[in-house]
PDB file of N, H, CA, C and O in Angstrom:
ATOM      1  N   MET A   1     100.293 116.397 103.366  1.00  0.00           N
ATOM      2  CA  MET A   1      99.646 115.537 104.342  1.00  0.00           C
ATOM      3  C   MET A   1      98.387 116.225 104.862  1.00  0.00           C
ATOM      4  O   MET A   1      98.389 117.420 105.158  1.00  0.00           O
ATOM      5  N   ASN A   2      97.347 115.468 104.964  1.00  0.00           N
ATOM      6  H   ASN A   2      97.345 114.497 104.723  1.00  0.00           H
ATOM      7  CA  ASN A   2      96.072 115.980 105.469  1.00  0.00           C
ATOM      8  C   ASN A   2      96.135 116.172 106.983  1.00  0.00           C
ATOM      9  O   ASN A   2      96.570 115.276 107.706  1.00  0.00           O
ATOM     10  N   LYS A   3      95.708 117.325 107.457  1.00  0.00           N
ATOM     11  H   LYS A   3      95.355 118.053 106.869  1.00  0.00           H
ATOM     12  CA  LYS A   3      95.679 117.587 108.896  1.00  0.00           C
ATOM     13  C   LYS A   3      94.266 117.799 109.396  1.00  0.00           C
ATOM     14  O   LYS A   3      94.068 118.183 110.549  1.00  0.00           O
ATOM     15  N   TYR A   4      93.283 117.556 108.551  1.00  0.00           N
ATOM     16  H   TYR A   4      93.444 117.245 107.614  1.00  0.00           H
ATOM     17  CA  TYR A   4      91.894 117.715 108.958  1.00  0.00           C
ATOM     18  C   TYR A   4      91.402 116.436 109.635  1.00  0.00           C
ATOM     19  O   TYR A   4      91.779 115.326 109.262  1.00  0.00           O
ATOM     20  N   GLU A   5      90.554 116.628 110.635  1.00  0.00           N
ATOM     21  H   GLU A   5      90.248 117.530 110.938  1.00  0.00           H
ATOM     22  CA  GLU A   5      89.961 115.476 111.303  1.00  0.00           C
ATOM     23  C   GLU A   5      89.066 114.740 110.314  1.00  0.00           C
ATOM     24  O   GLU A   5      88.359 115.359 109.518  1.00  0.00           O
ATOM     25  N   ILE A   6      89.105 113.418 110.375  1.00  0.00           N
ATOM     26  H   ILE A   6      89.679 112.915 111.021  1.00  0.00           H
ATOM     27  CA  ILE A   6      88.266 112.568 109.528  1.00  0.00           C
ATOM     28  C   ILE A   6      87.463 111.647 110.439  1.00  0.00           C
ATOM     29  O   ILE A   6      88.016 110.988 111.320  1.00  0.00           O
ATOM     30  N   ILE A   7      86.174 111.611 110.219  1.00  0.00           N
ATOM     31  H   ILE A   7      85.725 112.147 109.504  1.00  0.00           H
ATOM     32  CA  ILE A   7      85.303 110.714 110.963  1.00  0.00           C
ATOM     33  C   ILE A   7      84.833 109.630 109.991  1.00  0.00           C
ATOM     34  O   ILE A   7      84.348 109.931 108.900  1.00  0.00           O
ATOM     35  N   ILE A   8      84.980 108.375 110.396  1.00  0.00           N
ATOM     36  H   ILE A   8      85.374 108.131 111.283  1.00  0.00           H
ATOM     37  CA  ILE A   8      84.597 107.246 109.546  1.00  0.00           C
ATOM     38  C   ILE A   8      83.575 106.401 110.314  1.00  0.00           C
ATOM     39  O   ILE A   8      83.775 106.059 111.479  1.00  0.00           O
ATOM     40  N   PHE A   9      82.486 106.078 109.632  1.00  0.00           N
ATOM     41  H   PHE A   9      82.323 106.356 108.685  1.00  0.00           H
ATOM     42  CA  PHE A   9      81.465 105.249 110.256  1.00  0.00           C
ATOM     43  C   PHE A   9      80.800 104.353 109.219  1.00  0.00           C
ATOM     44  O   PHE A   9      80.845 104.636 108.022  1.00  0.00           O
ATOM     45  N   TRP A  10      80.186 103.278 109.684  1.00  0.00           N
ATOM     46  H   TRP A  10      80.149 103.048 110.656  1.00  0.00           H
ATOM     47  CA  TRP A  10      79.465 102.372 108.804  1.00  0.00           C
ATOM     48  C   TRP A  10      78.038 102.881 108.619  1.00  0.00           C
ATOM     49  O   TRP A  10      77.389 103.279 109.586  1.00  0.00           O
ATOM     50  N   SER A  11      77.554 102.867 107.389  1.00  0.00           N
ATOM     51  H   SER A  11      78.081 102.543 106.604  1.00  0.00           H
ATOM     52  CA  SER A  11      76.189 103.247 107.087  1.00  0.00           C
ATOM     53  C   SER A  11      75.423 102.024 106.608  1.00  0.00           C
ATOM     54  O   SER A  11      75.698 101.489 105.533  1.00  0.00           O
ATOM     55  N   ASP A  12      74.453 101.582 107.417  1.00  0.00           N
ATOM     56  H   ASP A  12      74.230 102.016 108.289  1.00  0.00           H
ATOM     57  CA  ASP A  12      73.618 100.449 106.992  1.00  0.00           C
ATOM     58  C   ASP A  12      72.812 100.825 105.757  1.00  0.00           C
ATOM     59  O   ASP A  12      72.608  99.998 104.869  1.00  0.00           O
ATOM     60  N   GLU A  13      72.358 102.060 105.699  1.00  0.00           N
ATOM     61  H   GLU A  13      72.524 102.733 106.420  1.00  0.00           H
ATOM     62  CA  GLU A  13      71.556 102.529 104.576  1.00  0.00           C
ATOM     63  C   GLU A  13      72.323 102.444 103.258  1.00  0.00           C
ATOM     64  O   GLU A  13      71.782 102.016 102.238  1.00  0.00           O
ATOM     65  N   ASP A  14      73.600 102.860 103.294  1.00  0.00           N
ATOM     66  H   ASP A  14      74.039 103.208 104.122  1.00  0.00           H
ATOM     67  CA  ASP A  14      74.430 102.858 102.088  1.00  0.00           C
ATOM     68  C   ASP A  14      75.213 101.557 101.888  1.00  0.00           C
ATOM     69  O   ASP A  14      75.764 101.303 100.816  1.00  0.00           O
ATOM     70  N   LYS A  15      75.248 100.741 102.946  1.00  0.00           N
ATOM     71  H   LYS A  15      74.800 100.947 103.817  1.00  0.00           H
ATOM     72  CA  LYS A  15      76.041  99.499 102.921  1.00  0.00           C
ATOM     73  C   LYS A  15      77.495  99.803 102.569  1.00  0.00           C
ATOM     74  O   LYS A  15      78.118  99.126 101.751  1.00  0.00           O
ATOM     75  N   ALA A  16      78.017 100.857 103.223  1.00  0.00           N
ATOM     76  H   ALA A  16      77.511 101.408 103.888  1.00  0.00           H
ATOM     77  CA  ALA A  16      79.384 101.286 102.959  1.00  0.00           C
ATOM     78  C   ALA A  16      79.902 102.063 104.158  1.00  0.00           C
ATOM     79  O   ALA A  16      79.130 102.525 104.999  1.00  0.00           O
ATOM     80  N   PHE A  17      81.227 102.201 104.224  1.00  0.00           N
ATOM     81  H   PHE A  17      81.853 101.826 103.541  1.00  0.00           H
ATOM     82  CA  PHE A  17      81.831 103.096 105.208  1.00  0.00           C
ATOM     83  C   PHE A  17      81.753 104.514 104.641  1.00  0.00           C
ATOM     84  O   PHE A  17      81.992 104.735 103.454  1.00  0.00           O
ATOM     85  N   ILE A  18      81.418 105.456 105.499  1.00  0.00           N
ATOM     86  H   ILE A  18      81.223 105.277 106.463  1.00  0.00           H
ATOM     87  CA  ILE A  18      81.360 106.866 105.128  1.00  0.00           C
ATOM     88  C   ILE A  18      82.473 107.577 105.870  1.00  0.00           C
ATOM     89  O   ILE A  18      82.630 107.407 107.079  1.00  0.00           O
ATOM     90  N   ALA A  19      83.244 108.373 105.149  1.00  0.00           N
ATOM     91  H   ALA A  19      83.117 108.512 104.167  1.00  0.00           H
ATOM     92  CA  ALA A  19      84.310 109.166 105.748  1.00  0.00           C
ATOM     93  C   ALA A  19      84.024 110.633 105.467  1.00  0.00           C
ATOM     94  O   ALA A  19      83.768 111.022 104.328  1.00  0.00           O
ATOM     95  N   GLU A  20      84.071 111.444 106.526  1.00  0.00           N
ATOM     96  H   GLU A  20      84.279 111.128 107.452  1.00  0.00           H
ATOM     97  CA  GLU A  20      83.818 112.855 106.313  1.00  0.00           C
ATOM     98  C   GLU A  20      84.840 113.709 107.048  1.00  0.00           C
ATOM     99  O   GLU A  20      85.374 113.319 108.086  1.00  0.00           O
ATOM    100  N   ALA A  21      85.096 114.884 106.483  1.00  0.00           N
ATOM    101  H   ALA A  21      84.662 115.201 105.640  1.00  0.00           H
ATOM    102  CA  ALA A  21      85.957 115.885 107.088  1.00  0.00           C
ATOM    103  C   ALA A  21      85.045 117.034 107.533  1.00  0.00           C
ATOM    104  O   ALA A  21      84.754 117.931 106.742  1.00  0.00           O
ATOM    105  N   PRO A  22      84.595 117.012 108.790  1.00  0.00           N
ATOM    106  CA  PRO A  22      83.569 117.967 109.225  1.00  0.00           C
ATOM    107  C   PRO A  22      83.975 119.432 109.131  1.00  0.00           C
ATOM    108  O   PRO A  22      83.106 120.302 109.069  1.00  0.00           O
ATOM    109  N   GLU A  23      85.261 119.727 109.117  1.00  0.00           N
ATOM    110  H   GLU A  23      85.967 119.020 109.167  1.00  0.00           H
ATOM    111  CA  GLU A  23      85.713 121.115 109.021  1.00  0.00           C
ATOM    112  C   GLU A  23      85.557 121.688 107.600  1.00  0.00           C
ATOM    113  O   GLU A  23      85.614 122.901 107.397  1.00  0.00           O
ATOM    114  N   LEU A  24      85.360 120.785 106.621  1.00  0.00           N
ATOM    115  H   LEU A  24      85.314 119.800 106.786  1.00  0.00           H
ATOM    116  CA  LEU A  24      85.212 121.205 105.226  1.00  0.00           C
ATOM    117  C   LEU A  24      83.783 120.849 104.793  1.00  0.00           C
ATOM    118  O   LEU A  24      83.477 119.689 104.517  1.00  0.00           O
ATOM    119  N   SER A  25      82.948 121.831 104.741  1.00  0.00           N
ATOM    120  H   SER A  25      83.196 122.773 104.965  1.00  0.00           H
ATOM    121  CA  SER A  25      81.526 121.629 104.483  1.00  0.00           C
ATOM    122  C   SER A  25      81.244 120.724 103.288  1.00  0.00           C
ATOM    123  O   SER A  25      81.675 120.994 102.166  1.00  0.00           O
ATOM    124  N   GLY A  26      80.511 119.645 103.555  1.00  0.00           N
ATOM    125  H   GLY A  26      80.161 119.426 104.466  1.00  0.00           H
ATOM    126  CA  GLY A  26      80.114 118.740 102.489  1.00  0.00           C
ATOM    127  C   GLY A  26      81.183 117.806 102.009  1.00  0.00           C
ATOM    128  O   GLY A  26      80.970 117.080 101.037  1.00  0.00           O
ATOM    129  N   CYS A  27      82.344 117.795 102.661  1.00  0.00           N
ATOM    130  H   CYS A  27      82.518 118.384 103.450  1.00  0.00           H
ATOM    131  CA  CYS A  27      83.480 116.980 102.214  1.00  0.00           C
ATOM    132  C   CYS A  27      83.365 115.577 102.788  1.00  0.00           C
ATOM    133  O   CYS A  27      83.641 115.351 103.966  1.00  0.00           O
ATOM    134  N   MET A  28      82.954 114.634 101.942  1.00  0.00           N
ATOM    135  H   MET A  28      82.730 114.818 100.985  1.00  0.00           H
ATOM    136  CA  MET A  28      82.810 113.247 102.393  1.00  0.00           C
ATOM    137  C   MET A  28      82.980 112.301 101.226  1.00  0.00           C
ATOM    138  O   MET A  28      82.872 112.687 100.062  1.00  0.00           O
ATOM    139  N   ALA A  29      83.255 111.031 101.571  1.00  0.00           N
ATOM    140  H   ALA A  29      83.344 110.717 102.516  1.00  0.00           H
ATOM    141  CA  ALA A  29      83.415 109.990 100.560  1.00  0.00           C
ATOM    142  C   ALA A  29      82.980 108.682 101.196  1.00  0.00           C
ATOM    143  O   ALA A  29      82.761 108.603 102.405  1.00  0.00           O
ATOM    144  N   ASP A  30      82.858 107.653 100.358  1.00  0.00           N
ATOM    145  H   ASP A  30      83.036 107.718  99.376  1.00  0.00           H
ATOM    146  CA  ASP A  30      82.490 106.345 100.888  1.00  0.00           C
ATOM    147  C   ASP A  30      83.447 105.298 100.359  1.00  0.00           C
ATOM    148  O   ASP A  30      84.303 105.585  99.523  1.00  0.00           O
ATOM    149  N   GLY A  31      83.292 104.071 100.860  1.00  0.00           N
ATOM    150  H   GLY A  31      82.596 103.837 101.539  1.00  0.00           H
ATOM    151  CA  GLY A  31      84.116 102.971 100.405  1.00  0.00           C
ATOM    152  C   GLY A  31      83.569 101.663 100.938  1.00  0.00           C
ATOM    153  O   GLY A  31      82.861 101.630 101.944  1.00  0.00           O
ATOM    154  N   LYS A  32      83.906 100.594 100.251  1.00  0.00           N
ATOM    155  H   LYS A  32      84.481 100.621  99.433  1.00  0.00           H
ATOM    156  CA  LYS A  32      83.456  99.272 100.679  1.00  0.00           C
ATOM    157  C   LYS A  32      84.169  98.816 101.937  1.00  0.00           C
ATOM    158  O   LYS A  32      83.645  97.998 102.693  1.00  0.00           O
ATOM    159  N   THR A  33      85.370  99.349 102.163  1.00  0.00           N
ATOM    160  H   THR A  33      85.795 100.014 101.549  1.00  0.00           H
ATOM    161  CA  THR A  33      86.134  99.032 103.367  1.00  0.00           C
ATOM    162  C   THR A  33      86.502 100.335 104.074  1.00  0.00           C
ATOM    163  O   THR A  33      86.418 101.419 103.496  1.00  0.00           O
ATOM    164  N   TYR A  34      86.907 100.208 105.320  1.00  0.00           N
ATOM    165  H   TYR A  34      86.976  99.328 105.789  1.00  0.00           H
ATOM    166  CA  TYR A  34      87.355 101.354 106.109  1.00  0.00           C
ATOM    167  C   TYR A  34      88.507 102.059 105.382  1.00  0.00           C
ATOM    168  O   TYR A  34      88.498 103.279 105.220  1.00  0.00           O
ATOM    169  N   GLN A  35      89.493 101.275 104.951  1.00  0.00           N
ATOM    170  H   GLN A  35      89.500 100.284 105.082  1.00  0.00           H
ATOM    171  CA  GLN A  35      90.668 101.837 104.267  1.00  0.00           C
ATOM    172  C   GLN A  35      90.308 102.522 102.963  1.00  0.00           C
ATOM    173  O   GLN A  35      90.873 103.564 102.632  1.00  0.00           O
ATOM    174  N   GLU A  36      89.365 101.943 102.213  1.00  0.00           N
ATOM    175  H   GLU A  36      88.906 101.096 102.483  1.00  0.00           H
ATOM    176  CA  GLU A  36      88.961 102.538 100.957  1.00  0.00           C
ATOM    177  C   GLU A  36      88.258 103.889 101.209  1.00  0.00           C
ATOM    178  O   GLU A  36      88.483 104.858 100.484  1.00  0.00           O
ATOM    179  N   ALA A  37      87.423 103.936 102.227  1.00  0.00           N
ATOM    180  H   ALA A  37      87.241 103.149 102.817  1.00  0.00           H
ATOM    181  CA  ALA A  37      86.752 105.199 102.556  1.00  0.00           C
ATOM    182  C   ALA A  37      87.778 106.255 102.957  1.00  0.00           C
ATOM    183  O   ALA A  37      87.665 107.411 102.548  1.00  0.00           O
ATOM    184  N   LEU A  38      88.778 105.870 103.755  1.00  0.00           N
ATOM    185  H   LEU A  38      88.869 104.931 104.088  1.00  0.00           H
ATOM    186  CA  LEU A  38      89.822 106.798 104.169  1.00  0.00           C
ATOM    187  C   LEU A  38      90.613 107.303 102.956  1.00  0.00           C
ATOM    188  O   LEU A  38      90.852 108.502 102.820  1.00  0.00           O
ATOM    189  N   SER A  39      91.003 106.404 102.105  1.00  0.00           N
ATOM    190  H   SER A  39      90.809 105.430 102.216  1.00  0.00           H
ATOM    191  CA  SER A  39      91.751 106.781 100.901  1.00  0.00           C
ATOM    192  C   SER A  39      90.935 107.718 100.015  1.00  0.00           C
ATOM    193  O   SER A  39      91.457 108.709  99.504  1.00  0.00           O
ATOM    194  N   ASN A  40      89.660 107.403  99.835  1.00  0.00           N
ATOM    195  H   ASN A  40      89.235 106.598 100.250  1.00  0.00           H
ATOM    196  CA  ASN A  40      88.801 108.220  98.985  1.00  0.00           C
ATOM    197  C   ASN A  40      88.611 109.624  99.571  1.00  0.00           C
ATOM    198  O   ASN A  40      88.644 110.607  98.830  1.00  0.00           O
ATOM    199  N   VAL A  41      88.414 109.731 100.890  1.00  0.00           N
ATOM    200  H   VAL A  41      88.387 108.932 101.492  1.00  0.00           H
ATOM    201  CA  VAL A  41      88.183 111.064 101.464  1.00  0.00           C
ATOM    202  C   VAL A  41      89.465 111.905 101.421  1.00  0.00           C
ATOM    203  O   VAL A  41      89.387 113.130 101.336  1.00  0.00           O
ATOM    204  N   GLU A  42      90.625 111.278 101.477  1.00  0.00           N
ATOM    205  H   GLU A  42      90.688 110.282 101.546  1.00  0.00           H
ATOM    206  CA  GLU A  42      91.867 112.049 101.371  1.00  0.00           C
ATOM    207  C   GLU A  42      91.968 112.696  99.988  1.00  0.00           C
ATOM    208  O   GLU A  42      92.434 113.830  99.869  1.00  0.00           O
ATOM    209  N   VAL A  43      91.541 111.993  98.953  1.00  0.00           N
ATOM    210  H   VAL A  43      91.163 111.072  99.049  1.00  0.00           H
ATOM    211  CA  VAL A  43      91.508 112.572  97.599  1.00  0.00           C
ATOM    212  C   VAL A  43      90.493 113.706  97.548  1.00  0.00           C
ATOM    213  O   VAL A  43      90.769 114.766  96.987  1.00  0.00           O
ATOM    214  N   ILE A  44      89.316 113.485  98.135  1.00  0.00           N
ATOM    215  H   ILE A  44      89.092 112.623  98.590  1.00  0.00           H
ATOM    216  CA  ILE A  44      88.255 114.487  98.105  1.00  0.00           C
ATOM    217  C   ILE A  44      88.674 115.749  98.883  1.00  0.00           C
ATOM    218  O   ILE A  44      88.335 116.862  98.481  1.00  0.00           O
ATOM    219  N   ILE A  45      89.399 115.580  99.979  1.00  0.00           N
ATOM    220  H   ILE A  45      89.675 114.676 100.306  1.00  0.00           H
ATOM    221  CA  ILE A  45      89.890 116.749 100.722  1.00  0.00           C
ATOM    222  C   ILE A  45      90.761 117.613  99.838  1.00  0.00           C
ATOM    223  O   ILE A  45      90.608 118.834  99.813  1.00  0.00           O
ATOM    224  N   GLN A  46      91.679 116.985  99.108  1.00  0.00           N
ATOM    225  H   GLN A  46      91.803 115.993  99.128  1.00  0.00           H
ATOM    226  CA  GLN A  46      92.555 117.756  98.218  1.00  0.00           C
ATOM    227  C   GLN A  46      91.759 118.442  97.118  1.00  0.00           C
ATOM    228  O   GLN A  46      92.034 119.592  96.775  1.00  0.00           O
ATOM    229  N   GLU A  47      90.778 117.745  96.565  1.00  0.00           N
ATOM    230  H   GLU A  47      90.555 116.811  96.843  1.00  0.00           H
ATOM    231  CA  GLU A  47      89.932 118.345  95.515  1.00  0.00           C
ATOM    232  C   GLU A  47      89.102 119.489  96.091  1.00  0.00           C
ATOM    233  O   GLU A  47      88.908 120.507  95.427  1.00  0.00           O
ATOM    234  N   TRP A  48      88.613 119.333  97.314  1.00  0.00           N
ATOM    235  H   TRP A  48      88.771 118.506  97.854  1.00  0.00           H
ATOM    236  CA  TRP A  48      87.827 120.376  97.965  1.00  0.00           C
ATOM    237  C   TRP A  48      88.675 121.643  98.105  1.00  0.00           C
ATOM    238  O   TRP A  48      88.218 122.745  97.800  1.00  0.00           O
ATOM    239  N   ILE A  49      89.922 121.468  98.574  1.00  0.00           N
ATOM    240  H   ILE A  49      90.293 120.573  98.822  1.00  0.00           H
ATOM    241  CA  ILE A  49      90.827 122.606  98.763  1.00  0.00           C
ATOM    242  C   ILE A  49      91.163 123.257  97.423  1.00  0.00           C
ATOM    243  O   ILE A  49      91.151 124.483  97.317  1.00  0.00           O
ATOM    244  N   GLU A  50      91.461 122.462  96.408  1.00  0.00           N
ATOM    245  H   GLU A  50      91.471 121.466  96.495  1.00  0.00           H
ATOM    246  CA  GLU A  50      91.775 123.005  95.082  1.00  0.00           C
ATOM    247  C   GLU A  50      90.606 123.790  94.513  1.00  0.00           C
ATOM    248  O   GLU A  50      90.801 124.866  93.949  1.00  0.00           O
ATOM    249  N   THR A  51      89.392 123.265  94.654  1.00  0.00           N
ATOM    250  H   THR A  51      89.234 122.390  95.112  1.00  0.00           H
ATOM    251  CA  THR A  51      88.202 123.950  94.154  1.00  0.00           C
ATOM    252  C   THR A  51      87.972 125.257  94.895  1.00  0.00           C
ATOM    253  O   THR A  51      87.641 126.271  94.282  1.00  0.00           O
ATOM    254  N   ALA A  52      88.147 125.236  96.212  1.00  0.00           N
ATOM    255  H   ALA A  52      88.416 124.412  96.710  1.00  0.00           H
ATOM    256  CA  ALA A  52      87.968 126.459  97.005  1.00  0.00           C
ATOM    257  C   ALA A  52      88.959 127.523  96.565  1.00  0.00           C
ATOM    258  O   ALA A  52      88.600 128.695  96.454  1.00  0.00           O
ATOM    259  N   LYS A  53      90.208 127.128  96.314  1.00  0.00           N
ATOM    260  H   LYS A  53      90.499 126.176  96.405  1.00  0.00           H
ATOM    261  CA  LYS A  53      91.231 128.073  95.834  1.00  0.00           C
ATOM    262  C   LYS A  53      90.821 128.667  94.483  1.00  0.00           C
ATOM    263  O   LYS A  53      90.899 129.879  94.281  1.00  0.00           O
ATOM    264  N   GLU A  54      90.385 127.807  93.565  1.00  0.00           N
ATOM    265  H   GLU A  54      90.321 126.823  93.728  1.00  0.00           H
ATOM    266  CA  GLU A  54      89.983 128.264  92.237  1.00  0.00           C
ATOM    267  C   GLU A  54      88.818 129.245  92.294  1.00  0.00           C
ATOM    268  O   GLU A  54      88.742 130.171  91.486  1.00  0.00           O
ATOM    269  N   LEU A  55      87.907 129.043  93.252  1.00  0.00           N
ATOM    270  H   LEU A  55      87.968 128.291  93.908  1.00  0.00           H
ATOM    271  CA  LEU A  55      86.729 129.902  93.372  1.00  0.00           C
ATOM    272  C   LEU A  55      86.966 131.097  94.296  1.00  0.00           C
ATOM    273  O   LEU A  55      86.080 131.931  94.482  1.00  0.00           O
ATOM    274  N   GLY A  56      88.166 131.174  94.871  1.00  0.00           N
ATOM    275  H   GLY A  56      88.886 130.496  94.720  1.00  0.00           H
ATOM    276  CA  GLY A  56      88.483 132.269  95.768  1.00  0.00           C
ATOM    277  C   GLY A  56      87.767 132.200  97.107  1.00  0.00           C
ATOM    278  O   GLY A  56      87.562 133.220  97.765  1.00  0.00           O
ATOM    279  N   ARG A  57      87.391 130.996  97.504  1.00  0.00           N
ATOM    280  H   ARG A  57      87.557 130.168  96.969  1.00  0.00           H
ATOM    281  CA  ARG A  57      86.677 130.821  98.772  1.00  0.00           C
ATOM    282  C   ARG A  57      87.671 130.550  99.904  1.00  0.00           C
ATOM    283  O   ARG A  57      88.750 130.009  99.663  1.00  0.00           O
ATOM    284  N   PRO A  58      87.319 130.917 101.115  1.00  0.00           N
ATOM    285  CA  PRO A  58      88.232 130.691 102.245  1.00  0.00           C
ATOM    286  C   PRO A  58      88.386 129.199 102.545  1.00  0.00           C
ATOM    287  O   PRO A  58      87.445 128.419 102.398  1.00  0.00           O
ATOM    288  N   ILE A  59      89.573 128.830 102.960  1.00  0.00           N
ATOM    289  H   ILE A  59      90.337 129.463 103.079  1.00  0.00           H
ATOM    290  CA  ILE A  59      89.877 127.452 103.331  1.00  0.00           C
ATOM    291  C   ILE A  59      90.144 127.446 104.839  1.00  0.00           C
ATOM    292  O   ILE A  59      91.098 128.067 105.310  1.00  0.00           O
ATOM    293  N   PRO A  60      89.302 126.747 105.584  1.00  0.00           N
ATOM    294  CA  PRO A  60      89.506 126.732 107.038  1.00  0.00           C
ATOM    295  C   PRO A  60      90.832 126.100 107.430  1.00  0.00           C
ATOM    296  O   PRO A  60      91.268 125.127 106.815  1.00  0.00           O
ATOM    297  N   CYS A  61      91.467 126.647 108.444  1.00  0.00           N
ATOM    298  H   CYS A  61      91.113 127.437 108.944  1.00  0.00           H
ATOM    299  CA  CYS A  61      92.673 126.031 108.986  1.00  0.00           C
ATOM    300  C   CYS A  61      92.262 124.784 109.775  1.00  0.00           C
ATOM    301  O   CYS A  61      91.245 124.794 110.468  1.00  0.00           O
ATOM    302  N   PRO A  62      93.048 123.721 109.669  1.00  0.00           N
ATOM    303  CA  PRO A  62      92.699 122.515 110.434  1.00  0.00           C
ATOM    304  C   PRO A  62      92.772 122.827 111.931  1.00  0.00           C
ATOM    305  O   PRO A  62      93.746 123.408 112.410  1.00  0.00           O
ATOM    306  N   LYS A  63      91.740 122.436 112.647  1.00  0.00           N
ATOM    307  H   LYS A  63      90.949 121.965 112.258  1.00  0.00           H
ATOM    308  CA  LYS A  63      91.707 122.669 114.096  1.00  0.00           C
ATOM    309  C   LYS A  63      92.076 121.431 114.871  1.00  0.00           C
ATOM    310  O   LYS A  63      92.293 121.489 116.081  1.00  0.00           O
ATOM    311  N   GLY A  64      92.149 120.317 114.187  1.00  0.00           N
ATOM    312  H   GLY A  64      91.973 120.269 113.204  1.00  0.00           H
ATOM    313  CA  GLY A  64      92.442 119.083 114.877  1.00  0.00           C
ATOM    314  C   GLY A  64      91.196 118.453 115.449  1.00  0.00           C
ATOM    315  O   GLY A  64      90.114 118.582 114.876  1.00  0.00           O
ATOM    316  N   ARG A  65      91.328 117.796 116.533  1.00  0.00           N
ATOM    317  H   ARG A  65      92.207 117.691 116.998  1.00  0.00           H
ATOM    318  CA  ARG A  65      90.244 117.052 117.123  1.00  0.00           C
ATOM    319  C   ARG A  65      89.084 117.951 117.542  1.00  0.00           C
ATOM    320  O   ARG A  65      89.277 118.939 118.250  1.00  0.00           O
ATOM    321  N   LEU A  66      87.891 117.601 117.103  1.00  0.00           N
ATOM    322  H   LEU A  66      87.734 116.797 116.528  1.00  0.00           H
ATOM    323  CA  LEU A  66      86.692 118.339 117.513  1.00  0.00           C
ATOM    324  C   LEU A  66      86.249 117.865 118.886  1.00  0.00           C
ATOM    325  O   LEU A  66      86.491 116.716 119.256  1.00  0.00           O
ATOM    326  N   THR A  67      85.606 118.737 119.642  1.00  0.00           N
ATOM    327  H   THR A  67      85.410 119.670 119.342  1.00  0.00           H
ATOM    328  CA  THR A  67      85.121 118.340 120.950  1.00  0.00           C
ATOM    329  C   THR A  67      83.845 117.552 120.867  1.00  0.00           C
ATOM    330  O   THR A  67      83.498 116.823 121.796  1.00  0.00           O
ATOM    331  N   PHE A  68      83.117 117.693 119.725  1.00  0.00           N
ATOM    332  H   PHE A  68      83.399 118.285 118.971  1.00  0.00           H
ATOM    333  CA  PHE A  68      81.916 116.898 119.487  1.00  0.00           C
ATOM    334  C   PHE A  68      81.716 116.789 117.999  1.00  0.00           C
ATOM    335  O   PHE A  68      82.244 117.596 117.234  1.00  0.00           O
ATOM    336  N   ALA A  69      80.961 115.804 117.585  1.00  0.00           N
ATOM    337  H   ALA A  69      80.532 115.148 118.206  1.00  0.00           H
ATOM    338  CA  ALA A  69      80.718 115.621 116.148  1.00  0.00           C
ATOM    339  C   ALA A  69      79.248 115.725 115.874  1.00  0.00           C
ATOM    340  O   ALA A  69      78.824 115.601 114.724  1.00  0.00           O
TER     341      ALA A  69
END
């Protein structure tokens, strides 16, 4: 189960919902619907973690809710 904070917002420029996990640098996905963006970013979070492990890079511990975005 993902414990990283996810921020989802509508992008007029992209005409899609954007979902990002701010604690994981560059970890974001999009979708035509809110649910699709959420589902896509959950996959990307797992891939981000797997890639970091393969490269021997540190994986931040989930901090939960951020005080600002």
